[in-house]
C-alpha positions as CSV (number, residue, x, y, z in Angstrom):
1,X,-0.5,-6.8,6.5
2,X,1.6,-9.9,5.6
3,X,4.6,-7.6,5.0
4,X,4.4,-6.2,8.5
5,X,4.3,-9.7,10.0
6,X,7.4,-10.7,8.0
7,X,9.3,-7.5,9.0
8,X,8.4,-8.2,12.7
9,X,10.0,-11.6,12.2
10,X,13.2,-9.8,11.0
11,X,12.9,-11.0,7.5
12,X,14.8,-8.8,5.1
13,X,13.1,-6.8,2.3
14,X,14.4,-8.8,-0.6
15,X,13.0,-12.0,0.9
16,X,9.7,-10.3,1.7
17,X,9.6,-9.2,-2.0
18,X,10.2,-12.8,-3.2
19,X,7.5,-14.2,-0.8
20,X,4.9,-11.6,-1.7
21,X,5.8,-11.5,-5.4
22,X,6.5,-7.7,-5.5
23,X,9.5,-5.7,-6.6
24,X,12.4,-5.3,-4.2
25,X,11.9,-1.5,-4.5
26,X,8.3,-1.9,-3.1
27,X,9.5,-4.1,-0.3
28,X,12.2,-1.6,0.7
29,X,9.5,1.2,0.7
30,X,7.2,-0.8,2.8
31,X,10.1,-1.6,5.2
32,X,10.9,2.1,5.6
33,X,7.2,2.9,6.3
34,X,7.0,0.0,8.7
35,X,10.1,1.2,10.6
36,X,8.7,4.7,10.9
37,X,5.0,3.9,11.7
38,X,4.6,0.2,12.4
39,X,1.9,-2.0,10.8
40,X,-0.6,0.8,10.6
41,X,1.6,2.7,8.2
42,X,1.2,-0.1,5.7
43,X,-2.6,-0.1,5.8
44,X,-4.3,0.7,2.5
45,X,-5.2,4.3,1.9
46,X,-7.7,3.5,-0.8
47,X,-7.4,4.0,-4.6
48,X,-4.9,6.6,-5.7
49,X,-5.3,9.2,-8.4
50,X,-7.8,12.0,-8.9
51,X,-11.5,11.5,-8.7
52,X,-13.6,11.3,-11.8
53,X,-14.7,14.8,-12.9
54,X,-17.4,13.6,-15.3
55,X,-21.0,14.3,-14.3
56,X,-23.4,11.4,-14.0
57,X,-25.0,12.6,-17.2
58,X,-21.7,12.4,-19.1
59,X,-21.1,8.9,-17.7
60,X,-24.3,7.7,-19.2
61,X,-23.1,8.1,-22.8
62,X,-20.2,5.7,-22.6
63,X,-22.5,3.3,-20.7
64,X,-24.9,3.3,-23.7
65,X,-22.0,2.4,-26.1
66,X,-21.0,-0.5,-23.8
67,X,-24.6,-1.9,-23.8
68,X,-24.5,-5.5,-24.9
69,X,-26.8,-4.9,-27.9
70,X,-24.6,-2.4,-29.7
71,X,-21.7,-4.7,-30.4
72,X,-24.1,-7.3,-31.8
73,X,-25.7,-4.7,-34.0
74,X,-22.3,-3.8,-35.4
75,X,-21.6,-7.5,-36.4
76,X,-19.6,-8.5,-33.3
77,X,-20.3,-11.4,-31.1
78,X,-20.3,-10.5,-27.5
79,X,-17.2,-12.5,-26.3
80,X,-15.1,-13.9,-29.1
81,X,-14.6,-11.2,-31.7
82,X,-16.2,-10.6,-35.1
83,X,-18.6,-13.0,-36.8
84,X,-17.3,-15.0,-39.7
85,X,-17.5,-13.5,-43.1
86,X,-17.6,-9.9,-41.8
87,X,-14.6,-7.6,-42.3
88,X,-12.7,-6.7,-39.2
């Protein structure tokens, strides 16, 4: 909602982009939405993209591979890469 407040103070989109560290293109899109629908038009609509189509059962398999024991069993330390002396 910072962008809406800046637009209300008549700050131009390039300056809004600089202050909020976004691209000028995004600031101009926000400005257009703000002009058409006010601050509510800039409210988040949640995550974009399609929903996950995998079943809960299918999601369990990758979770098992990401289990912390498995990388250790393969010779990897959990945070800093391979153990010394083992091939990469």
